[in-house]
C-alpha positions as MATLAB code, in Angstrom:
seq = 'MPPFGARCAAASGYTAAMAEQRTLEDLAARLARVLPPGLSTLRAELEDNFRAILRANLDRFDLVSRERFVAQAELLAKTQAKLEALEQRLEQLEQRKP';
ca = [
     139.634   14.409   89.867;
     141.403   17.802   90.508;
     140.809   20.805   88.228;
     142.481   21.216   84.668;
     144.669   23.834   85.793;
     145.946   22.072   88.992;
     146.709   18.978   86.779;
     148.782   20.939   84.330;
     150.569   22.612   87.223;
     151.632   19.212   88.388;
     152.114   17.623   85.296;
     154.897   20.633   84.323;
     156.040   20.339   88.080;
     154.924   23.782   89.032;
     153.731   23.668   92.566;
     152.150   26.349   95.077;
     155.468   26.423   96.666;
     157.244   27.342   93.406;
     154.656   30.002   93.098;
     155.011   31.499   96.617;
     158.780   31.369   96.157;
     158.370   33.494   93.234;
     155.959   36.012   94.363;
     158.495   36.536   97.379;
     161.030   36.789   95.265;
     159.174   39.528   93.152;
     157.914   41.267   95.879;
     161.373   41.556   97.423;
     162.839   42.582   94.182;
     159.793   45.463   94.017;
     160.884   46.623   97.526;
     164.514   46.866   96.620;
     163.793   48.693   93.257;
     161.729   51.499   95.115;
     164.498   52.525   97.232;
     166.066   55.978   97.164;
     169.118   56.533   94.856;
     171.388   56.832   98.165;
     170.511   53.617   99.232;
     171.383   51.794   95.731;
     174.458   50.473   97.076;
     172.866   48.497   99.866;
     170.437   46.854   97.458;
     171.118   43.432   97.185;
     171.516   43.387  101.347;
     168.192   44.813  102.126;
     166.568   42.690   99.095;
     168.071   39.756  100.996;
     166.557   41.306  104.309;
     162.946   42.102  102.802;
     163.060   38.445  101.514;
     163.917   36.963  104.733;
     161.428   39.054  106.801;
     158.648   38.410  104.215;
     159.278   34.523  104.439;
     159.202   34.819  108.171;
     156.086   36.823  108.601;
     154.256   34.846  106.091;
     155.407   31.350  107.821;
     153.536   32.484  110.949;
     150.412   32.488  108.795;
     148.585   29.166  108.639;
     147.848   29.596  104.529;
     146.959   27.005  102.164;
     147.569   26.700   98.465;
     144.663   28.057   95.975;
     144.586   24.137   94.764;
     143.861   23.018   98.370;
     141.303   25.624   99.396;
     139.294   24.560   96.015;
     139.541   20.750   96.731;
     138.603   21.255  100.459;
     135.575   23.964   99.219;
     134.489   21.119   96.824;
     134.453   18.457   99.215;
     132.866   20.620  101.778;
     129.921   21.121   98.966;
     129.520   17.402   98.480;
     129.523   16.714  102.287;
     126.739   19.415  102.596;
     124.533   17.817   99.586;
     124.913   14.633  101.054;
     123.972   15.795  104.503;
     120.681   17.668  103.065;
     119.537   14.555  101.389;
     120.466   12.387  104.720;
     117.930   14.870  106.317;
     115.240   14.532  103.817;
     115.314   10.803  104.248;
     115.434   11.070  108.117;
     112.163   13.040  107.876;
     110.569   11.021  105.192;
     111.187    8.143  107.642;
     109.886    9.960  110.952;
     106.798   10.441  108.907;
     106.037    7.279  108.317;
     106.239    6.075  111.828;
     102.687    5.423  113.549;
];
């Protein structure tokens, strides 16, 4: 079962893609706000350009959502525990041999 936060996010329709989109929007807006006063007339155009550049560069990375990362980490932990148990069992069986 997914963690409580992931279930709530899924139930509310909030997804990692939405979070990423909001983060990109916020970052582009912050970059546009720190422009020198003389460039304020170009603010909207530059904000669109910032957004496009950020999106293009982030798409090149092989990123996963936090929820997906946590799920894979939990699966890895379970698999490692199962492997350790199987290794111990194999060792016990090998010791029984005459």
